[in-house]
C-alpha positions, 0 to 999 in steps of 0.5 A: 535524430535516431540517437535522440529517439533512442535516448528519449525511449530509454528515459521513458522506459526508465521513468515508467520502471521507476514509477512501477517500482514505487507502486509495487514497493508501496503495495508491499510487493518488494520482489516485483519492485526489484524486478522493475528496477532491474529493467531500468539498469540498462539505461541507468548511466544515461539518467540524471543523478536525482533519478539514479538516486531514486532508483538506488534508494528504492532498491535499498528500501526493498532489500531492507524489507527482505531483511537483506541489510548488506545488499541494502547498504550496497545500494545506499552507498551508491546513493551517498556517493552521488549525494554525500550530504543526502538525508532521508526524511523520517516523515516518509522513511521508517526508522529501520531503513534510516538506521541501515542507511546511516550504517552505510554512511558510517562504513563509507566514512571508515573506508576513507570516502571523500564526502566532498567529491560526489562519485557517479557509481557504475550500475551493476546487475541486481540479483532478485530475491527468491520469491517466498511463493507464487500466488494465484488469482484463485487462491487470493479469491478464495481467501478474500471470499471467506476472510476479507483482506486475507487474499491481499495478505496472501499476495504480499500486500500486507498493509492493504490486507490488514486495513481491509480486514480491520475495516470489515471487522469494525463495520461487522461489529457496528452492523451487529450493534445496529441490528441489536438497537433495531431489535430493541426499538422494534420490541419497544414499539410492538410492546407499547401500551396505550398512552405511550408516545407511539410516534416517538417510538416509531421514529426510533424504530425507523431510525434504527432500521436505517442505521442497520441498513447503512452499516450492512450496506457498507459492510457489503461494499467493503467485502465486494471491493475486497474480493474484486481487488484480490481477484483481479489486481496485482497492484492497485493505485494508492487507495483510501476507503471511508464511509459516506452516510450523507443524506441517510444513504449508505455509501463508501468513499473510495479515494484513488491517487494515481 
């Protein structure tokens, strides 16, 4: 019973470390992804082949992100030895990673590896790349406070940072445009002369005001989310942002994938 409990605990630790590593990788925090996978190395030989393949794949992916092609190929060779006919899905894996993966396959072929006989590799300690610099919550907060998305970029979450920066820029331009339309509608209403359609002008004025308020509210919501995320979260779940103007009420749809 004791041995079974230990094995179950090890598997749970492995699965948790692998899931954390995937989350870190998807957020662009490749050093942390490798650190999480290192935690799983002690129990790797106890895992199923498909789980070992996932671990070696994400190690390789992370090394490619660092520009460490040779280290990536070492991990990819372990994947190929476990499953000689494996192919990476181009729908989910970048061409750059696939190119390094295929280089590893070609090197194995040149080394005389027998692709008809899968081989379970012996896990070896994985060196962690030296971080380019540690980030602080204060530094991330200050950057995102003044330029939305910059705090995330500073933390290494480049994709998220550029998405936030792009969304904030888009809604800033939309807000400025809406405010211009509001001012034009107000001027047209204030300067209306007798005989003009006051009701229509007033409706245009109200509609323009609601639109300007909606754009400004969404702008503020994105900015607030950006500051909170930069200040308090090192890694967030997969997240998507989209505006919601249903019923004329400004809002922002936030989708979270756990």
